N, C-alpha and C positions, 0 to 999 in steps of 0.2 A: 369705208375706204375701198376705192376700186384698185384692184391689183392685177398686174399683168406680168407673167414670167417670160422674160426673153433675154437672150444673150446681148450683152452691152459692154462698152468701155467708154470713158469720157475724159475732159480737162478744160482750163480757163480760156477765153478767147474773145474774138471779134464777133460782134453781134450785127446781124443785118436788120435794120429797123424798117424793113418794107413788108407790106402785106403780101402774103404768098398764096397762090391757089392751093386749095387744100384737098380737093377730091369730089366725087360725084355728090351731087345734091347739096353743095355748100351754100349757105345763105347767111350773111352777116359775118362778123369777126369773132374769133376766140383768142385767147392768150395762152401761149405755150411757153414752159420753162423747163430746162434741162439742168440737172445738177450731178456733178461727177463725184461720187462718194466711194469709189473703189480704190483702196489704198495702194495697190501694186499694179494698176492698170496704166498704161502710157497714154500720151495725148491723143486726142481723137478730133475728128471733124464731124459735125452734126449737120445732116442734110434733111430737107423736107422737099419732097416731090423734085428730087435731084438738084435742088438749089441749096448751097451752103448757107446756113443760118448762124453757125458758130465754127471758128477755127481754132485749133490747139486748145481745146478746153482741158484744163489741168485739174489735178485733185483739189477737192474742196471748192472748186469753181462752180459758178452758175451763169448761164446765159442770160439770167434776167427774163422778164416776160417778153415774148416776141409776138406781135400781132399777126395772125394768120387767118385765113379764111376758114370758117367752120366747115365740118365734113369728116371725111376719114382720109387724111393725107397720109402718104408713105413716109414714114420716119426712118432714117438710117443713121447709124453711128459707125464711123470707119476710123480704124487706126491711121495715124498720120503716115506710117510706113507700109501701108497696105491699101489695096483697092477693093478688098473684100469687106462688106459690111458685117459687123458683129451684131448689130440690131437691125432688123428689117421688119417693121411693124406697121400697122395702119390703126392707130387709136382713134376713137370717136371723140371729136371735139364739138361739142354743142355751141350753138351761137351764144355770145356773151359769157361764156364759161371760162374759167382759168384752170389750167391743168399743169401739174409738175411731174416730170419723169426723172426719178433718182436712180442713178446708176449705183448698184450696191454689190457687195461681197468681193471676195478676192478674185484675181483674174481668171482663175481656173474654173470659178463658178459664178461669174458675173450674171446678175439678174437686174431687170428693170422693175421699179415700182412705179405704178401710174396712180397719181392721187388727184382727186377732185378738190380743188381749192375753194375756200370761201371768199367771195368778193362782195358781200353784203355788209353794210355798215352795222357795227355793233350798237347796242343802245348807248345814248349819250352818257358820258362819263365812264364808259367801259372800253376795255380792249379784249382781243381774243388771242389765245396762244395754243399752238398745236406742237407736239413732239414727235419726231420720227427716229426710231432706232435703226440707224444705218451703219452701227459699228460692228464689224464682224466678230470682235472680241467680247461683245455683250450679248449673251444669249437671251437675257430678259433682264429688265430692270424696273424698280419702283421710281416714280417720278414725283418730285415735290416742287411746289412753287412757294418760295419762302419769301414773304414781304420783307422790305428793308427794316431793320430793326428787331426782327424775330429771329428765332433760333431753329435750326433743323430739328433739334431734339424735341421741340414742342409741337411740331407740325405733322399732321398725318399726310400720307401720300395722296395726291390727286389721282394718280394712275398707279395701278399695281401690275407688275409682271408684263411690262410692254415688251413684246418679243422683238427679236432681230427681224429686220424687214418688215416692221409694222409701224403704223402711225396711229396716234391717239385721235380722238374726236378734238375738235376746237373747244377749249375751256374758256368761259367768259370770266374775266377778272376785273376788278375795279382798277382804273387807271392808276399807275404808280410804278415803284421800283421793286423788282423781284430778282431773287437768284434762284436759278433752276438746278436741282440736283437729281442725278440719276444714281441710284443705289442698288446694291445686292438686294434682291427681293426679300422682304420680311425683316430687313435690317436697316440701320442708319449708316452703314458702311458705304461711303460714296465711291463710285467709279470716278466721278468727276463733277465739277459744278461749272456753270456758265460764266460766273461772276455777275455782277450787277447788270440787270437789263431794265431800261426804263421804257415803260408802255404809256403812251399818251392816248387820250380819249380818241376812239375811232380807229385806232391801229390794229391790224392783224398780222401776226408773225408765225413763222414756222421755224422751230429749231430742229436741226438735223444733227444727231449725234454721230461722231465719227471716230475711227482709230486716228491717233495722232501719228505723224511720221517719225517722231522722235520718242515714242513709247507712250503708253497710256492712252488717254482719250481727250477729245476736244469736240467742238461743235461749230457749226455756222448758223447764222440767223438770217432767214429770208424774209423779205417785206412782201407779204401777200396783199396788203391794202394800206394805203396812207403811209 
């Protein structure tokens, strides 16, 4: 996982589906996605090289992938009631790469996580799943992928002690229906579960754990491929 610490704020919004000039030495296109996972941060606009690529991006919202030129574009995240960027960074976007920037933590300590996404087809009959802990209330969690018809009590964790603002590796799973649990490390005491998620052959998904606005925890599922 690539990780970049920078001040951020974000929310749901309008996506510009045009290719944007991205910076020095660009050659070919890359895909960029921004997710707003800061529970008490207001709405923001996202700009790339001074062009708005998403407006009013709200909590738990994602821009979806936006095609941009590869290179080192200037990414800015700006609160809608301000002209001052909270994020002002130049991530490296390689040609044909997919990158996700997740806005995480409470507003007083907002940080951005830069993740390199997998856009390579899994083996036939398989899918891949990655989990990101972006819930400020969960300092660490064990992660279980429980196949439909199985019980959490009989399953070992796939990932142990996944820290806040950390992403797991992509795990390869046989296509099918799963329920993902995040639990207190070393126990079966669940912070929350995603409910049933069906993965078909060739799909790649990222699950982002979040604080719920009504208390407790929730998640959003991002489509990385197919």
